[in-house]
C-alpha positions as CSV (number, residue, x, y, z in Angstrom):
1,X,134.9,90.5,122.3
2,X,133.8,88.1,119.6
3,X,136.0,87.2,116.6
4,X,134.3,86.6,113.2
5,X,136.1,84.1,111.1
6,X,135.9,84.8,107.4
7,X,135.5,81.8,105.0
8,X,138.3,81.2,102.6
9,X,138.3,82.7,99.1
10,X,136.8,79.6,97.4
11,X,133.9,79.6,99.8
12,X,133.3,83.3,99.3
13,X,133.5,82.9,95.5
14,X,131.0,80.0,95.6
15,X,128.6,82.0,97.7
16,X,128.8,85.1,95.4
17,X,128.0,83.0,92.4
18,X,124.7,81.9,94.1
19,X,123.6,85.5,94.8
20,X,121.3,87.6,92.8
21,X,121.0,91.4,92.4
22,X,117.6,92.9,91.7
23,X,117.3,96.3,90.2
24,X,114.0,98.0,91.3
25,X,112.8,100.5,88.7
26,X,109.8,102.7,88.0
27,X,108.6,104.7,85.0
28,X,109.3,108.0,86.8
29,X,111.2,109.7,89.6
30,X,108.5,111.5,91.5
31,X,107.6,111.0,95.2
32,X,104.9,108.5,94.4
33,X,107.4,106.4,92.4
34,X,109.7,106.5,95.5
35,X,106.9,105.2,97.7
36,X,106.1,102.4,95.3
37,X,109.7,101.4,95.1
38,X,109.8,101.3,98.9
39,X,106.7,99.1,99.0
40,X,108.2,96.8,96.4
41,X,111.5,96.6,98.3
42,X,109.6,95.7,101.5
43,X,107.7,92.9,99.8
44,X,110.9,91.5,98.3
45,X,112.7,91.7,101.6
46,X,109.9,89.9,103.5
47,X,109.7,87.2,100.9
48,X,113.5,86.8,101.1
49,X,113.3,86.4,104.9
50,X,110.5,83.8,104.5
51,X,112.8,81.8,102.2
52,X,115.7,82.2,104.7
53,X,117.7,84.5,102.4
54,X,119.8,87.4,103.4
55,X,119.3,90.8,101.7
56,X,121.1,94.1,101.5
57,X,120.2,97.3,99.6
58,X,122.1,100.1,97.9
59,X,120.6,103.4,96.8
60,X,123.2,106.1,97.2
61,X,125.0,105.7,93.8
62,X,121.6,105.7,92.1
63,X,120.9,109.3,93.4
64,X,123.3,110.5,90.7
65,X,121.6,110.9,87.3
66,X,124.7,109.8,85.4
67,X,124.8,106.5,87.4
68,X,121.1,105.9,86.9
69,X,121.3,106.7,83.2
70,X,124.4,104.5,82.7
71,X,122.8,101.5,84.5
72,X,119.6,101.9,82.5
73,X,121.6,102.0,79.3
74,X,123.9,99.1,80.1
75,X,121.0,96.9,81.2
76,X,118.7,98.0,78.3
77,X,116.1,99.3,80.7
78,X,113.3,101.7,79.7
79,X,112.9,102.7,83.3
80,X,114.5,104.7,86.2
81,X,116.5,102.4,88.6
82,X,116.0,103.4,92.2
83,X,117.4,100.6,94.3
84,X,119.8,97.6,94.0
85,X,119.0,94.6,96.3
86,X,121.4,91.8,96.7
87,X,119.9,88.4,97.8
88,X,121.7,85.2,98.8
89,X,122.1,82.6,101.4
90,X,123.7,83.9,104.7
């Protein structure tokens, strides 16, 4: 069995500072909007891989209207957030 050694807190903090989070949004919340968000996420992920970046996505919290509304409000968005994508160096 393999052991994974975690970096120390300073290294982890430095890596987190170099990461970015994208909020993928659309003007609506119908099935076509969901398809377009999926296409956009795929394009971003492929570009990230081409640039040797790691990516992860989160959608589950955004399935709740109150979470989507709060995120839109806090970020001053005039759109429906569907997906959060974290990008950074592995």
